[in-house]
Residue frames relative to the residue before (quaternion, step in Angstrom):
aa qw qx qy qz dx dy dz
M 1.0000 0.0000 0.0000 0.0000 0.00 0.00 0.00
P 0.4756 -0.6699 0.4807 0.3066 3.71 -0.80 0.80
D 0.4254 -0.6698 0.5407 0.2794 3.42 -1.26 0.67
F 0.2614 -0.7818 0.5521 0.1248 3.53 -1.18 0.53
I 0.0775 -0.7475 0.6550 0.0783 3.60 -1.04 0.72
I 0.4063 -0.6775 0.5311 0.3064 3.66 -0.72 0.90
E 0.3679 -0.7797 0.4797 0.1634 3.52 -0.84 1.15
H 0.8114 0.2252 -0.1342 0.5223 3.62 0.94 -0.56
W 0.0778 -0.7915 0.6062 -0.0027 3.56 -0.76 1.18
G 0.4600 0.6946 -0.4840 0.2676 3.52 -1.13 0.40
I 0.6097 -0.5195 0.4285 0.4180 3.56 -1.28 -0.38
Y 0.1161 -0.8102 0.5739 0.0272 3.58 -0.74 1.06
E 0.3166 -0.7133 0.5901 0.2068 3.58 -0.67 1.13
V 0.5199 -0.6862 0.4284 0.2745 3.54 -0.77 1.08
P 0.6590 0.4570 -0.3452 0.4875 3.69 0.83 -0.81
G 0.6267 0.5319 -0.3751 0.4287 3.65 0.92 -0.52
L 0.6263 0.5139 -0.3391 0.4782 3.60 1.07 -0.66
G 0.6201 0.5531 -0.3421 0.4388 3.59 1.18 -0.52
S 0.6082 0.5359 -0.3596 0.4623 3.62 1.19 -0.11
L 0.4909 0.6504 -0.4305 0.3881 3.57 1.23 -0.19
K 0.4860 -0.5930 0.5275 0.3660 3.54 -1.24 0.45
P 0.6868 -0.5254 0.3167 0.3898 3.62 -1.12 0.76
E 0.6914 0.4798 -0.2906 0.4553 3.58 0.85 -0.92
Q 0.6352 0.5081 -0.3326 0.4773 3.60 1.05 -0.64
F 0.6452 0.5221 -0.3212 0.4560 3.57 1.01 -0.75
R 0.6695 0.5162 -0.3066 0.4372 3.48 0.93 -0.97
E 0.6445 0.5004 -0.3392 0.4681 3.59 0.99 -0.84
F 0.6367 0.5363 -0.3281 0.4464 3.61 0.95 -0.77
V 0.6902 0.4830 -0.2760 0.4628 3.55 0.84 -0.91
V 0.6793 0.5106 -0.2950 0.4368 3.55 0.84 -0.96
K 0.6586 0.4953 -0.2945 0.4839 3.53 1.04 -0.89
A 0.6403 0.5370 -0.3225 0.4446 3.60 0.99 -0.79
Y 0.6818 0.4727 -0.2661 0.4907 3.49 1.22 -0.81
N 0.4855 -0.6864 0.4115 0.3518 3.58 1.39 0.20
G 0.4789 0.6244 -0.4664 0.4041 3.53 1.04 0.83
R 0.3905 -0.6791 0.5409 0.3063 3.60 -1.29 -0.25
V 0.5634 -0.6296 0.4399 0.3045 3.52 -1.02 0.86
D 0.3233 -0.7344 0.5659 0.1895 3.54 -0.91 0.90
N 0.1249 -0.8405 0.5272 0.0037 3.59 -0.61 1.20
T 0.3983 0.7443 -0.4420 0.3033 3.52 1.23 0.52
G 0.5407 -0.6499 0.3837 0.3717 3.55 1.36 -0.07
S 0.4046 0.7155 -0.4894 0.2913 3.62 1.23 0.15
K 0.4895 -0.6975 0.4443 0.2764 3.52 -0.95 0.99
Y 0.8076 0.2991 -0.1334 0.4905 3.61 1.02 -0.82
I 0.6597 0.4252 -0.3231 0.5288 3.61 1.31 -0.10
H 0.1014 -0.8450 0.5249 0.0141 3.60 -0.35 1.22
G 0.8141 0.0255 -0.0163 0.5799 3.67 1.19 -0.28
I 0.2576 -0.7361 0.6052 0.1598 3.47 -1.35 0.12
K 0.0215 0.7666 -0.6417 -0.0018 3.60 -1.03 0.79
G 0.8388 -0.0416 -0.0022 0.5428 3.60 -0.68 1.07
G 0.7065 -0.4589 0.2613 0.4711 3.58 1.06 0.74
V 0.6084 0.5533 -0.3473 0.4506 3.61 1.29 -0.08
P 0.4158 -0.7246 0.4817 0.2647 3.62 -0.67 0.97
I 0.2040 -0.7715 0.5964 0.0871 3.57 -1.16 0.73
H 0.1189 -0.7482 0.6494 0.0653 3.60 -1.11 0.82
V 0.1746 -0.7835 0.5904 0.0848 3.59 -0.84 0.94
G 0.4053 -0.7286 0.5059 0.2212 3.67 -0.87 0.96
S 0.7852 -0.3552 0.2520 0.4403 3.55 -1.38 -0.17
P 0.5185 -0.6128 0.4791 0.3551 3.63 -1.11 0.51
D 0.5968 0.5741 -0.3866 0.4060 3.68 1.08 -0.52
Y 0.3808 -0.7594 0.4903 0.1949 3.52 -0.54 1.25
R 0.6230 0.5328 -0.3420 0.4594 3.66 1.15 -0.31
S 0.6187 0.5598 -0.3604 0.4171 3.64 1.14 -0.31
K 0.2143 -0.7410 0.6056 0.1954 3.53 -1.25 0.20
L 0.5028 -0.6182 0.5144 0.3169 3.55 -1.10 0.82
D 0.2403 -0.8263 0.5016 0.0883 3.50 -0.67 1.18
K 0.7455 -0.4426 0.2922 0.4037 3.57 -1.41 0.14
D 0.6322 0.5365 -0.3533 0.4332 3.63 1.07 -0.74
E 0.6192 0.5370 -0.3517 0.4522 3.57 1.03 -0.67
V 0.6132 0.5649 -0.3274 0.4446 3.56 1.05 -0.85
V 0.6923 0.4802 -0.2590 0.4723 3.51 0.86 -1.15
E 0.6853 0.4785 -0.3133 0.4508 3.64 0.82 -0.85
F 0.6380 0.4999 -0.3299 0.4839 3.65 1.00 -0.78
A 0.6472 0.5213 -0.3418 0.4389 3.57 0.91 -0.69
K 0.6239 0.5229 -0.3077 0.4926 3.52 1.06 -0.80
A 0.6504 0.5212 -0.3268 0.4455 3.62 0.90 -0.88
I 0.7351 0.4460 -0.2772 0.4289 3.56 0.66 -0.97
L 0.6278 0.5238 -0.3246 0.4756 3.57 1.29 -0.49
T 0.7794 0.3736 -0.1988 0.4619 3.54 0.84 -1.01
E 0.7158 0.4334 -0.2569 0.4836 3.60 1.03 -0.80
R 0.8252 0.2113 -0.1096 0.5122 3.60 0.91 -0.82
K 0.3772 -0.7592 0.4675 0.2508 3.59 1.19 0.04
R 0.4456 0.6748 -0.4316 0.3998 3.53 1.11 0.86
N 0.2612 -0.7516 0.5773 0.1832 3.54 -1.35 0.28
H 0.6964 0.4198 -0.2652 0.5181 3.51 1.21 0.35
G 0.0585 0.7953 -0.5992 0.0709 3.59 -0.88 0.97
I 0.2818 -0.7350 0.5903 0.1786 3.52 -1.40 0.26
M 0.1096 -0.8021 0.5844 0.0549 3.57 -0.80 0.91
L 0.1254 -0.7924 0.5969 0.0141 3.61 -0.66 1.16
A 0.2401 0.7789 -0.5521 0.1759 3.54 -0.80 1.06
W 0.6066 -0.5488 0.3846 0.4277 3.58 -1.08 0.30
N 0.7810 -0.0355 0.0751 0.6189 3.61 1.01 -0.96
F 0.2431 -0.7360 0.6163 0.1393 3.50 -1.47 0.46
S 0.4447 -0.6757 0.5197 0.2748 3.58 -0.94 0.87
R 0.6319 -0.5161 0.4103 0.4075 3.58 -1.28 0.47
L 0.6792 0.4899 -0.3059 0.4530 3.62 0.86 -0.86
A 0.6030 0.5528 -0.3742 0.4368 3.58 1.06 -0.57
K 0.6671 0.4890 -0.2959 0.4778 3.52 0.99 -0.98
Q 0.6259 0.5412 -0.3356 0.4502 3.58 0.94 -0.74
A 0.6282 0.5340 -0.3087 0.4742 3.57 0.99 -0.97
A 0.6615 0.5083 -0.3130 0.4540 3.65 0.84 -0.92
E 0.6368 0.5273 -0.3239 0.4599 3.57 1.03 -0.92
R 0.6541 0.5146 -0.3165 0.4551 3.64 0.88 -0.91
L 0.6672 0.4930 -0.3293 0.4510 3.62 0.92 -0.78
A 0.6553 0.5146 -0.2960 0.4670 3.57 1.02 -0.78
A 0.6173 0.5786 -0.3271 0.4208 3.58 1.09 -0.77
R 0.5970 0.5748 -0.3781 0.4127 3.67 1.12 -0.37
E 0.4184 0.7767 -0.4438 0.1573 3.60 1.12 -0.47
N 0.7353 0.4545 -0.2009 0.4609 3.54 0.94 -0.97
V 0.7837 0.3430 -0.1613 0.4922 3.60 1.20 -0.41
R 0.8045 0.1866 -0.0980 0.5553 3.60 1.11 -0.45
L 0.5316 -0.6487 0.4582 0.2943 3.53 -1.25 0.70
D 0.7244 0.4512 -0.2656 0.4484 3.59 1.11 -0.49
F 0.2718 0.7382 -0.5637 0.2517 3.50 1.05 0.85
V 0.1559 -0.7686 0.6149 0.0825 3.58 -1.22 0.55
R 0.1782 -0.7462 0.6314 0.1132 3.58 -0.91 0.94
L 0.0559 -0.8113 0.5818 -0.0149 3.56 -0.63 1.17
E 0.2157 -0.7466 0.6099 0.1550 3.52 -0.92 0.87
M 0.1679 -0.7781 0.5997 0.0817 3.63 -0.81 1.06
V 0.0042 -0.8217 0.5667 -0.0610 3.53 -0.48 1.21
N 0.3838 -0.7128 0.5564 0.1871 3.56 -0.80 1.10
I 0.4806 -0.6877 0.4513 0.3039 3.66 -0.70 0.98
E 0.7272 0.4258 -0.2787 0.4607 3.66 0.99 -0.56
S 0.5373 0.6860 -0.3677 0.3248 3.62 1.29 -0.11
P 0.6417 -0.5038 0.4166 0.4010 3.55 -1.29 0.32
E 0.5872 0.5781 -0.3633 0.4347 3.56 1.04 -0.67
F 0.6564 0.4706 -0.3143 0.4989 3.65 0.95 -0.87
R 0.6906 0.5158 -0.3001 0.4086 3.61 0.77 -0.86
K 0.5319 0.6295 -0.3729 0.4263 3.51 1.32 -0.43
H 0.6803 0.4801 -0.2515 0.4934 3.44 1.15 -0.87
V 0.5850 0.5774 -0.3504 0.4491 3.57 1.14 -0.64
A 0.7166 0.4598 -0.2188 0.4767 3.57 1.06 -0.96
E 0.4676 0.7135 -0.4639 0.2389 3.61 1.08 -0.11
K 0.6148 0.5556 -0.3435 0.4419 3.58 1.12 -0.56
H 0.7452 -0.1801 0.1420 0.6262 3.51 1.04 -0.88
P 0.5997 -0.6171 0.3740 0.3460 3.65 -0.92 0.89
D 0.6326 0.5427 -0.3281 0.4445 3.65 1.12 -0.79
Y 0.5510 0.6278 -0.4316 0.3407 3.66 0.98 -0.40
D 0.5606 0.6326 -0.3593 0.3956 3.53 1.19 -0.58
N 0.7032 0.4394 -0.2382 0.5057 3.55 1.19 -0.60
L 0.6559 0.5547 -0.3004 0.4145 3.56 1.25 -0.27
L 0.7320 0.3488 -0.1934 0.5524 3.57 1.35 -0.34
T 0.0920 0.8298 -0.5406 0.1036 3.61 -0.46 1.09
F 0.2457 -0.7442 0.6065 0.1343 3.59 -0.95 0.93
V 0.0858 -0.8109 0.5780 0.0313 3.61 -0.70 0.99
Q 0.2956 -0.7432 0.5892 0.1145 3.53 -0.89 1.10
P 0.4440 -0.6501 0.5324 0.3112 3.65 -1.08 0.65
P 0.5454 -0.5969 0.4470 0.3825 3.67 -1.07 0.63
E 0.4157 -0.6405 0.5849 0.2737 3.49 -1.36 0.39
I 0.1503 -0.8337 0.5275 0.0635 3.60 -0.34 1.23
R 0.0589 -0.7810 0.6217 -0.0106 3.54 -0.77 1.10
V 0.0684 -0.8256 0.5598 0.0176 3.62 -0.46 1.12
G 0.1556 -0.7519 0.6377 0.0613 3.51 -1.02 1.02
I 0.0813 -0.7954 0.6001 0.0241 3.60 -0.87 0.98
K 0.0207 -0.7898 0.6117 -0.0411 3.52 -0.89 1.01
R 0.3222 -0.7323 0.5560 0.2254 3.62 -0.84 1.01
L 0.2581 -0.7783 0.5531 0.1473 3.66 -0.77 0.99
V 0.7602 -0.1231 0.1470 0.6207 3.58 0.78 -1.10
P 0.7061 -0.4202 0.2774 0.4979 3.67 -1.06 0.22
L 0.8544 0.1576 -0.1707 0.4648 3.53 -0.95 1.04
T 0.7068 0.4295 -0.2323 0.5119 3.54 1.29 -0.41
Y 0.0464 -0.8003 0.5956 -0.0513 3.59 -0.89 1.09
Q 0.2508 -0.7153 0.6138 0.2205 3.58 -1.25 0.39
F 0.1935 -0.7754 0.5990 0.0510 3.43 -0.99 1.07
D 0.0425 -0.8418 0.5339 -0.0665 3.63 -0.54 1.19
V 0.0443 -0.7800 0.6241 0.0144 3.62 -0.73 1.06
A 0.2572 0.7968 -0.5192 0.1713 3.68 0.99 0.51
E 0.6812 0.4823 -0.2944 0.4654 3.61 1.14 -0.44
S 0.4335 0.7181 -0.4321 0.3311 3.51 1.26 0.02
L 0.1798 -0.8182 0.5411 0.0737 3.67 -0.97 0.66
S 0.3333 -0.6515 0.6303 0.2593 3.48 -1.24 0.54
L 0.2870 -0.7817 0.5368 0.1359 3.55 -0.90 1.07
N 0.5463 0.5955 -0.3933 0.4384 3.56 1.32 0.21
P 0.6035 -0.5839 0.3917 0.3760 3.60 -1.00 0.76
E 0.8663 0.0466 -0.0783 0.4912 3.48 -0.86 1.09
G 0.4401 0.7180 -0.4310 0.3240 3.56 1.35 0.29
K 0.0334 -0.7680 0.6382 0.0420 3.58 -1.23 0.50
I 0.5877 -0.5929 0.4471 0.3213 3.47 -1.29 0.71
I 0.0649 -0.8270 0.5581 0.0174 3.56 -0.76 1.02
N 0.7961 0.1469 -0.0800 0.5815 3.74 1.14 -0.41
V 0.0311 -0.7503 0.6602 -0.0153 3.46 -1.13 0.89
Q 0.0088 -0.7764 0.6300 -0.0103 3.56 -1.04 0.93
W 0.1653 -0.7886 0.5859 0.0866 3.55 -1.11 0.74
D 0.1096 -0.7291 0.6732 0.0567 3.47 -1.30 0.82
F 0.1509 -0.8338 0.5293 0.0435 3.59 -0.17 1.38
D 0.7223 0.2611 -0.2492 0.5899 3.66 1.13 0.31
Y 0.0083 0.8479 -0.5277 0.0498 3.62 0.72 1.17
R 0.0496 0.8007 -0.5956 0.0410 3.59 -0.88 1.01
S 0.8145 -0.3342 0.1042 0.4626 3.45 0.48 1.35
R 0.7630 0.1517 -0.1295 0.6148 3.52 1.33 -0.25
F 0.4609 -0.7228 0.4445 0.2600 3.52 -0.82 1.07
S 0.0846 0.7538 -0.6439 0.0997 3.55 -0.95 1.10
S 0.4229 -0.7419 0.4612 0.2409 3.55 -0.46 1.16
T 0.4002 -0.6695 0.5523 0.2942 3.54 -0.95 0.88
P 0.6000 -0.5735 0.4177 0.3696 3.61 -1.00 0.93
G 0.8167 0.2589 -0.1940 0.4779 3.53 -1.00 0.90
F 0.7161 0.4149 -0.2194 0.5166 3.61 1.32 -0.16
S 0.5658 0.5642 -0.4006 0.4484 3.62 1.13 0.74
F 0.8600 -0.0131 -0.0213 0.5096 3.48 -0.77 1.12
I 0.2028 0.8171 -0.5238 0.1300 3.61 0.89 0.74
R 0.1197 -0.8095 0.5720 0.0570 3.50 -0.96 0.85
G 0.3917 -0.7172 0.5273 0.2327 3.55 -1.17 0.71
K 0.7620 -0.3703 0.2471 0.4702 3.61 -1.23 -0.17
N 0.7064 0.4353 -0.2732 0.4868 3.53 1.11 -0.57
K 0.4866 -0.6834 0.3882 0.3815 3.56 1.37 0.15
E 0.4599 0.6370 -0.4778 0.3931 3.50 1.21 0.48
P 0.5859 -0.5789 0.3982 0.4039 3.65 -1.10 0.53
V 0.3877 -0.6685 0.5738 0.2712 3.65 -1.08 0.75
L 0.2432 -0.8241 0.5084 0.0563 3.46 -0.80 1.23
A 0.7300 0.2702 -0.1537 0.6087 3.53 1.38 -0.27
V 0.0279 0.7937 -0.6030 0.0754 3.61 -0.70 1.16
P 0.3362 -0.6823 0.6016 0.2438 3.57 -1.25 0.49
F 0.0135 -0.7790 0.6267 0.0167 3.62 -1.14 0.55
K 0.1924 -0.7647 0.6073 0.0969 3.52 -1.01 0.89
F 0.3103 -0.7589 0.5548 0.1412 3.52 -0.77 1.13
E 0.5453 -0.6295 0.4414 0.3340 3.61 -1.10 0.65
K 0.8331 -0.0618 0.0327 0.5486 3.61 0.96 -0.58
A 0.6003 -0.5886 0.3906 0.3749 3.55 -1.18 0.43
G 0.4302 0.6733 -0.5270 0.2896 3.56 -1.27 0.35
K 0.6486 -0.5073 0.3992 0.4032 3.57 -1.41 0.11
K 0.0689 -0.7929 0.6051 -0.0201 3.54 -0.87 1.06
K 0.2358 -0.7374 0.6065 0.1813 3.59 -1.12 0.67
I 0.1413 -0.8189 0.5563 -0.0065 3.54 -0.75 1.15
A 0.0452 -0.7983 0.5976 0.0599 3.67 -1.05 0.58
C 0.1272 -0.7833 0.6060 0.0549 3.47 -1.15 0.69
R 0.1571 -0.7925 0.5861 0.0612 3.58 -0.77 0.97
V 0.0484 -0.7997 0.5984 -0.0080 3.58 -0.70 1.08
Q 0.0919 -0.7703 0.6305 0.0258 3.53 -1.18 0.80
D 0.1989 -0.7648 0.5949 0.1473 3.54 -1.16 0.67
D 0.6664 -0.5583 0.3495 0.3494 3.57 -1.28 0.31
Q 0.6344 0.5150 -0.3392 0.4661 3.60 1.28 0.19
G 0.6201 -0.5603 0.3049 0.4567 3.57 1.44 0.24
G 0.4764 0.6682 -0.4459 0.3575 3.65 1.28 0.11
E 0.0177 0.7936 -0.6076 0.0253 3.64 -0.98 0.73
S 0.0355 0.7899 -0.6081 0.0713 3.53 -1.04 0.80
T 0.1725 -0.7682 0.6082 0.1009 3.58 -1.19 0.63
W 0.2003 -0.7487 0.6266 0.0824 3.44 -1.08 1.04
I 0.0865 -0.7822 0.6167 0.0200 3.53 -1.09 0.87
G 0.0979 0.7991 -0.5835 0.1066 3.54 -0.86 0.98
E 0.3677 -0.7109 0.5596 0.2150 3.50 -1.38 0.25
L 0.0725 -0.7904 0.6082 0.0065 3.52 -1.07 0.79
E 0.2998 -0.7088 0.6164 0.1668 3.56 -1.10 0.92
V 0.2076 -0.8070 0.5483 0.0704 3.54 -0.24 1.37
R 0.0884 -0.7895 0.6074 0.0020 3.49 -0.89 1.05
Protein backbone atom coordinates (compact mmCIF):
# COMPACT_ATOMS: atom_id res chain seq x y z
CA MET A 1 0.00 0.00 0.00
CA PRO A 2 1.46 3.43 -0.90
CA ASP A 3 2.62 5.72 1.88
CA PHE A 4 0.93 9.06 2.41
CA ILE A 5 2.20 12.44 3.55
CA ILE A 6 -0.42 15.09 4.28
CA GLU A 7 0.13 17.83 1.72
CA HIS A 8 -1.42 20.86 3.41
CA TRP A 9 -0.73 21.97 6.97
CA GLY A 10 -1.99 25.04 8.75
CA ILE A 11 -5.10 26.62 10.23
CA TYR A 12 -8.30 25.90 8.35
CA GLU A 13 -11.43 27.97 8.95
CA VAL A 14 -14.29 25.53 9.06
CA PRO A 15 -16.69 27.66 6.93
CA GLY A 16 -13.93 27.97 4.33
CA LEU A 17 -13.66 24.20 4.05
CA GLY A 18 -17.39 24.20 3.42
CA SER A 19 -16.77 25.98 0.11
CA LEU A 20 -14.72 23.07 -1.24
CA LYS A 21 -16.25 20.74 -3.77
CA PRO A 22 -17.35 17.46 -2.11
CA GLU A 23 -14.61 15.44 -3.81
CA GLN A 24 -11.94 17.97 -2.72
CA PHE A 25 -13.21 17.92 0.85
CA ARG A 26 -13.29 14.11 0.93
CA GLU A 27 -9.72 13.88 -0.31
CA PHE A 28 -8.55 16.41 2.27
CA VAL A 29 -10.27 14.61 5.15
CA VAL A 30 -9.20 11.10 4.12
CA LYS A 31 -5.55 12.13 3.77
CA ALA A 32 -5.63 14.04 7.07
CA TYR A 33 -7.00 10.86 8.66
CA ASN A 34 -3.93 9.09 7.28
CA GLY A 35 -5.95 7.01 4.86
CA ARG A 36 -5.84 6.66 1.10
CA VAL A 37 -8.46 7.92 -1.33
CA ASP A 38 -10.66 5.26 -2.92
CA ASN A 39 -10.60 5.61 -6.72
CA THR A 40 -12.97 2.78 -7.61
CA GLY A 41 -15.87 5.15 -8.26
CA SER A 42 -17.96 3.99 -5.29
CA LYS A 43 -20.63 6.54 -4.38
CA TYR A 44 -20.42 5.93 -0.64
CA ILE A 45 -16.88 4.64 -0.07
CA HIS A 46 -14.47 7.57 -0.28
CA GLY A 47 -11.32 6.14 1.26
CA ILE A 48 -9.60 3.16 2.85
CA LYS A 49 -7.53 2.87 6.01
CA GLY A 50 -6.00 -0.45 7.01
CA GLY A 51 -8.48 -2.17 4.73
CA VAL A 52 -11.45 -0.45 6.41
CA PRO A 53 -13.73 1.59 4.10
CA ILE A 54 -14.19 5.30 4.92
CA HIS A 55 -17.17 7.54 4.20
CA VAL A 56 -16.87 11.35 4.47
CA GLY A 57 -19.85 13.60 5.13
CA SER A 58 -20.74 16.99 3.68
CA PRO A 59 -18.22 19.87 3.60
CA ASP A 60 -20.89 22.11 5.21
CA TYR A 61 -20.05 22.30 8.93
CA ARG A 62 -23.69 23.17 9.72
CA SER A 63 -24.96 19.89 8.25
CA LYS A 64 -25.34 16.57 10.04
CA LEU A 65 -24.65 13.18 8.55
CA ASP A 66 -28.08 11.53 8.41
CA LYS A 67 -29.61 8.07 8.74
CA ASP A 68 -29.86 7.48 4.99
CA GLU A 69 -26.09 7.92 4.58
CA VAL A 70 -25.50 5.37 7.35
CA VAL A 71 -27.75 2.83 5.66
CA GLU A 72 -26.28 3.36 2.18
CA PHE A 73 -22.69 3.20 3.44
CA ALA A 74 -23.47 -0.01 5.32
CA LYS A 75 -24.93 -1.52 2.12
CA ALA A 76 -21.85 -0.43 0.15
CA ILE A 77 -19.30 -2.01 2.47
CA LEU A 78 -21.32 -5.22 2.67
CA THR A 79 -22.00 -5.63 -1.05
CA GLU A 80 -18.98 -3.94 -2.64
CA ARG A 81 -16.27 -4.93 -0.15
CA LYS A 82 -17.78 -7.87 1.74
CA ARG A 83 -16.79 -6.18 5.01
CA ASN A 84 -18.58 -5.63 8.32
CA HIS A 85 -16.60 -2.63 9.51
CA GLY A 86 -16.58 0.98 8.31
CA ILE A 87 -15.55 4.47 9.42
CA MET A 88 -17.69 7.59 8.96
CA LEU A 89 -16.04 11.02 9.22
CA ALA A 90 -18.21 14.13 9.48
CA TRP A 91 -18.59 17.45 11.27
CA ASN A 92 -21.72 16.22 13.03
CA PHE A 93 -24.03 13.19 13.20
CA SER A 94 -27.80 13.32 13.59
CA ARG A 95 -29.49 11.43 16.42
CA LEU A 96 -31.20 9.12 13.90
CA ALA A 97 -27.85 8.39 12.23
CA LYS A 98 -26.36 7.28 15.55
CA GLN A 99 -29.40 5.13 16.28
CA ALA A 100 -29.17 3.49 12.85
CA ALA A 101 -25.50 2.63 13.45
CA GLU A 102 -26.35 1.16 16.84
CA ARG A 103 -29.07 -1.04 15.30
CA LEU A 104 -26.68 -2.31 12.62
CA ALA A 105 -24.04 -3.22 15.21
CA ALA A 106 -26.61 -4.93 17.45
CA ARG A 107 -27.08 -7.67 14.80
CA GLU A 108 -23.58 -9.03 15.38
CA ASN A 109 -24.61 -12.05 17.44
CA VAL A 110 -27.63 -13.04 15.36
CA ARG A 111 -27.06 -12.05 11.70
CA LEU A 112 -24.26 -12.14 9.18
CA ASP A 113 -25.10 -8.72 7.75
CA PHE A 114 -24.27 -6.80 10.93
CA VAL A 115 -22.11 -3.69 10.42
CA ARG A 116 -19.91 -1.97 12.97
CA LEU A 117 -19.52 1.70 12.11
CA GLU A 118 -17.15 4.09 13.83
CA MET A 119 -18.51 7.65 13.81
CA VAL A 120 -15.71 10.20 14.18
CA ASN A 121 -16.22 13.95 14.43
CA ILE A 122 -13.62 15.75 12.30
CA GLU A 123 -12.86 18.21 15.09
CA SER A 124 -12.54 15.56 17.81
CA PRO A 125 -9.44 14.25 19.62
CA GLU A 126 -10.19 10.85 18.06
CA PHE A 127 -9.69 12.33 14.57
CA ARG A 128 -6.49 14.11 15.65
CA LYS A 129 -5.01 10.82 16.91
CA HIS A 130 -4.97 9.63 13.32
CA VAL A 131 -3.51 12.91 12.06
CA ALA A 132 -0.57 12.38 14.43
CA GLU A 133 0.18 8.80 13.35
CA LYS A 134 2.94 9.86 10.97
CA HIS A 135 4.65 11.99 13.61
CA PRO A 136 3.45 13.33 17.01
CA ASP A 137 4.19 16.92 15.96
CA TYR A 138 1.64 16.69 13.15
CA ASP A 139 -1.13 17.08 15.73
CA ASN A 140 -0.01 20.69 16.20
CA LEU A 141 0.26 21.45 12.50
CA LEU A 142 -3.36 20.94 11.47
CA THR A 143 -6.06 23.02 13.15
CA PHE A 144 -9.74 23.50 12.39
CA VAL A 145 -11.12 26.87 13.49
CA GLN A 146 -14.80 27.66 14.05
CA PRO A 147 -16.14 31.22 13.69
CA PRO A 148 -17.51 32.76 16.92
CA GLU A 149 -21.26 32.77 17.48
CA ILE A 150 -22.21 36.45 17.65
CA ARG A 151 -25.20 37.41 19.77
CA VAL A 152 -26.05 41.11 19.67
CA GLY A 153 -28.25 42.85 22.21
CA ILE A 154 -29.55 46.34 21.34
CA LYS A 155 -31.08 48.76 23.84
CA ARG A 156 -32.35 52.28 23.19
CA LEU A 157 -30.99 54.66 25.84
CA VAL A 158 -32.26 58.09 24.69
CA PRO A 159 -33.32 59.47 21.30
CA LEU A 160 -30.71 58.54 18.63
CA THR A 161 -28.52 56.77 21.22
CA TYR A 162 -28.35 52.98 21.60
CA GLN A 163 -26.26 50.49 23.51
CA PHE A 164 -24.89 47.53 21.59
CA ASP A 165 -23.87 44.47 23.59
CA VAL A 166 -22.13 41.27 22.45
CA ALA A 167 -21.41 39.89 25.94
CA GLU A 168 -23.45 36.76 25.15
CA SER A 169 -21.29 35.92 22.14
CA LEU A 170 -19.34 32.66 22.25
CA SER A 171 -16.12 31.24 20.91
CA LEU A 172 -16.91 27.80 19.48
CA ASN A 173 -13.27 26.71 19.58
CA PRO A 174 -11.94 24.64 22.51
CA GLU A 175 -10.75 26.93 25.31
CA GLY A 176 -11.37 29.93 23.06
CA LYS A 177 -12.39 33.37 24.29
CA ILE A 178 -13.43 36.61 22.60
CA ILE A 179 -10.50 39.02 22.31
CA ASN A 180 -11.54 41.65 19.74
CA VAL A 181 -14.76 43.42 18.82
CA GLN A 182 -15.19 46.02 16.08
CA TRP A 183 -18.29 47.98 15.07
CA ASP A 184 -19.41 49.52 11.80
CA PHE A 185 -22.45 51.71 12.49
CA ASP A 186 -22.87 52.66 8.83
CA TYR A 187 -22.34 49.36 7.05
CA ARG A 188 -22.37 49.59 3.26
CA SER A 189 -21.63 46.11 1.88
CA ARG A 190 -18.00 46.26 3.06
CA PHE A 191 -16.92 46.30 6.70
CA SER A 192 -15.17 49.48 7.82
CA SER A 193 -14.77 50.14 11.54
CA THR A 194 -16.41 53.32 12.78
CA PRO A 195 -13.65 55.57 14.22
CA GLY A 196 -13.24 54.88 17.93
CA PHE A 197 -14.98 51.50 17.75
CA SER A 198 -12.12 49.22 16.73
CA PHE A 199 -10.41 46.92 19.25
CA ILE A 200 -11.67 48.89 22.27
CA ARG A 201 -10.08 47.88 25.57
CA GLY A 202 -11.27 48.43 29.14
CA LYS A 203 -9.19 49.17 32.24
CA ASN A 204 -8.26 45.51 32.61
CA LYS A 205 -7.19 45.39 28.93
CA GLU A 206 -10.07 43.04 28.18
CA PRO A 207 -12.19 43.80 25.08
CA VAL A 208 -15.17 46.09 25.69
CA LEU A 209 -18.26 44.05 24.83
CA ALA A 210 -20.94 46.74 25.32
CA VAL A 211 -20.72 50.19 23.73
CA PRO A 212 -23.09 53.18 23.36
CA PHE A 213 -23.40 54.95 20.02
CA LYS A 214 -25.26 58.09 19.00
CA PHE A 215 -26.52 58.31 15.43
CA GLU A 216 -26.67 61.66 13.64
CA LYS A 217 -30.27 61.28 12.57
CA ALA A 218 -33.26 58.97 12.71
CA GLY A 219 -34.00 56.38 10.05
CA LYS A 220 -33.10 52.83 9.02
CA LYS A 221 -29.45 51.94 9.59
CA LYS A 222 -27.44 48.85 8.66
CA ILE A 223 -24.94 47.86 11.35
CA ALA A 224 -22.14 45.30 11.39
CA CYS A 225 -20.08 43.80 14.19
CA ARG A 226 -16.89 41.81 13.70
CA VAL A 227 -15.77 39.47 16.50
CA GLN A 228 -12.51 37.52 16.83
CA ASP A 229 -11.39 34.90 19.32
CA ASP A 230 -7.92 33.91 20.51
CA GLN A 231 -7.94 30.71 18.44
CA GLY A 232 -8.09 32.50 15.09
CA GLY A 233 -11.87 32.38 14.68
CA GLU A 234 -13.57 35.41 13.15
CA SER A 235 -17.17 36.20 12.28
CA THR A 236 -19.24 39.20 11.19
CA TRP A 237 -22.82 39.97 12.21
CA ILE A 238 -24.94 42.27 10.06
CA GLY A 239 -28.29 43.70 11.13
CA GLU A 240 -30.71 46.56 10.57
CA LEU A 241 -32.01 49.07 13.11
CA GLU A 242 -34.77 51.66 12.86
CA VAL A 243 -33.17 54.59 14.69
CA ARG A 244 -35.61 56.79 16.56
